C-alpha positions in Angstrom: -25.5 -38.1 41.1 -26.9 -36.2 38.3 -27.4 -37.8 34.9 -27.0 -35.7 31.9 -28.3 -37.5 28.8 -27.5 -36.1 25.2 -29.7 -37.8 22.6 -28.4 -38.4 19.0 -27.6 -41.1 16.9 -24.0 -43.0 16.9 -21.8 -43.2 13.8 -19.9 -40.7 11.9 -22.7 -40.2 9.2 -24.9 -38.6 11.8 -22.4 -36.6 13.7 -23.1 -33.2 12.1 -26.7 -33.7 11.9 -29.5 -31.7 13.8 -30.6 -34.8 15.2 -27.5 -35.0 17.2 -27.9 -31.8 19.2 -27.8 -33.5 22.3 -24.5 -35.2 21.8 -23.2 -31.6 20.8 -24.3 -30.2 24.1 -22.8 -33.1 26.2 -19.5 -33.0 24.0 -19.1 -29.3 24.8 -19.9 -30.0 28.6 -17.5 -32.5 28.6 -14.8 -30.4 27.0 -15.7 -27.3 29.4 -15.1 -29.6 32.4 -12.3 -31.6 31.2 -14.2 -34.9 31.3 -13.5 -37.7 28.6 -16.1 -40.2 27.5 -15.4 -43.8 27.2 -17.3 -46.4 25.4 -19.4 -48.9 27.9 -20.6 -51.4 25.7 -22.5 -53.3 28.7 -24.7 -49.9 29.1 -24.6 -49.2 25.2 -23.3 -45.8 25.8 -20.5 -43.4 25.9 -20.0 -42.2 29.4 -18.0 -39.5 31.2 -17.9 -38.9 35.0 -16.9 -35.9 37.0 -18.0 -32.9 39.0 -19.8 -29.8 37.9 -20.7 -27.1 40.6 -19.4 -29.6 43.3 -22.2 -32.2 42.2 -21.2 -35.5 40.9 -22.6 -35.9 37.2 -22.5 -38.6 34.7 -22.7 -37.5 31.0 -24.2 -40.1 28.6 -24.3 -40.4 25.0 -26.6 -43.5 24.1 -25.2 -45.5 21.4 -28.5 -47.6 20.7 -29.8 -44.9 18.1 -32.3 -42.2 19.1 -35.6 -44.4 19.4 -33.9 -47.0 21.9 -32.2 -44.3 24.1 -34.2 -45.6 27.1 -32.2 -48.9 27.1 -29.0 -47.1 27.8 -30.9 -45.0 30.6 -32.3 -48.1 32.3 -28.8 -49.7 32.1 -27.3 -46.8 33.8 -29.9 -46.8 36.5 -29.3 -50.1 37.1 -25.5 -49.5 37.9 -25.5 -46.2 39.2 -27.4 -44.4 42.0 -29.5 -42.4 39.6 -33.3 -41.8 40.0 -35.9 -40.0 37.8 -35.5 -36.7 39.6 -31.6 -36.9 38.9 -31.9 -37.1 35.2 -31.7 -34.2 32.5 -32.5 -35.0 28.9 -31.0 -33.0 26.1 -32.5 -33.2 22.7 -33.3 -31.4 19.2 -36.9 -30.3 19.1 -38.4 -29.2 15.6 -41.2 -27.6 17.3 -39.0 -24.8 18.6 -37.4 -22.4 16.2 -33.5 -22.8 15.4 -31.5 -21.4 18.2 -34.3 -21.5 20.9 -33.3 -23.5 24.1 -35.7 -24.2 26.6 -35.8 -26.0 30.0 -38.9 -28.0 30.9 -39.2 -30.0 34.4 -41.6 -32.7 33.0 -44.2 -33.6 30.4 -44.6 -36.0 27.5 -42.4 -36.5 24.6 -44.3 -34.5 22.2 -43.4 -36.9 19.5 -39.5 -36.8 20.2 -39.0 -40.7 20.0 -35.7 -40.5 22.0 -37.5 -38.9 24.9 -40.3 -41.1 24.6 -38.1 -44.1 24.8 -36.8 -42.8 28.1 -40.3 -41.9 29.5 -41.5 -45.3 28.8 -39.0 -46.5 31.7 -41.0 -44.8 34.2 -44.7 -44.6 35.5 -47.0 -42.4 33.8 -46.9 -38.8 35.2 -43.2 -39.1 36.3 -41.3 -35.9 35.5 -38.1 -36.2 33.7 -36.4 -32.8 33.2 -35.0 -32.1 29.7 -33.3 -29.1 27.8 -35.1 -28.7 24.2 -32.7 -27.3 21.5 -34.6 -25.9 18.8 -33.8 -27.0 15.4 -37.0 -25.5 13.6 -38.7 -27.1 10.7 -37.8 -27.5 7.0 -38.2 -24.5 5.1 -40.1 -26.4 2.3 -43.1 -28.5 2.8 -41.9 -31.3 0.6 -39.0 -32.1 2.9 -40.2 -34.8 5.5 -39.1 -34.0 8.9 -37.6 -37.3 9.3 -35.1 -36.6 6.5 -34.8 -32.8 7.8 -33.4 -33.8 11.3 -31.0 -36.1 9.5 -29.6 -33.6 7.5 -26.4 -31.6 8.5 -26.6 -28.3 9.8 -26.7 -25.3 7.2 -23.8 -23.2 6.7 -25.7 -20.4 8.4 -26.7 -22.6 11.2 -23.0 -23.7 11.9 -21.9 -20.4 12.3 -24.2 -19.7 15.3 -24.4 -22.9 16.7 -21.6 -22.5 19.3 -23.7 -19.5 20.9 -26.8 -22.0 21.4 -24.7 -24.7 22.7 -23.2 -22.4 25.1 -27.1 -21.5 26.0 -27.9 -25.0 26.6 -24.9 -25.5 28.7 -25.8 -22.5 30.8 -29.2 -23.9 31.3 -28.1 -27.3 32.2 -25.6 -25.7 34.8 -28.6 -23.7 36.3 -30.5 -26.9 37.1 -27.6 -29.2 38.0 
C-alpha cells in the first residue's frame, strides 16, 4: 500500500492558501480516480482509499495543522501496512519558484515543518519521498515568509494553478 500525504492546514480560512498546496494535489488525485475523503478522527486525518495504476493507495490530509502532520502519519502506520518506503509527501516549498514541481527521493526537511514532523518519526537518514510544489517567496522583503504562505493564491497564480497541480499528479503517478 502506498500512502500519499498532502500537507496543509485544516479549516476554511486556510483552504485557498499557498500552504495548502499538498491538500490541493491529493484532492485533485481523489477527483481524478473517483475517491472520496472521509474524516477519521482517531487518526486526525481525512483519508481516501482506492487503486491507482493497480496499486492500493491511501490519500491522506492530516487535520493536525501542518507542523504536527507526523502525528497523523504515525497513526496511519499503526493501523495500515505502510512503511517509510511506501510514503510520498506532497507539500508547498518556498525555495522553489512558483509552478516548479520536483520529486525528491529523500533528504531533510529544509525547514518545512510539516515534512520535519514526518521525518521525526523515523531514524535519521531514512528516506521519505516527496513532491515539492514551488510557491516562491514574497516579492517584497517586508512580507514575512510565514505570513506569505498563509496568504491566498494571487489571481495570476490561480489562473495557472491547475496546470501545476496536473504536473504534481503526473509526478506522483510516475512514482506510485
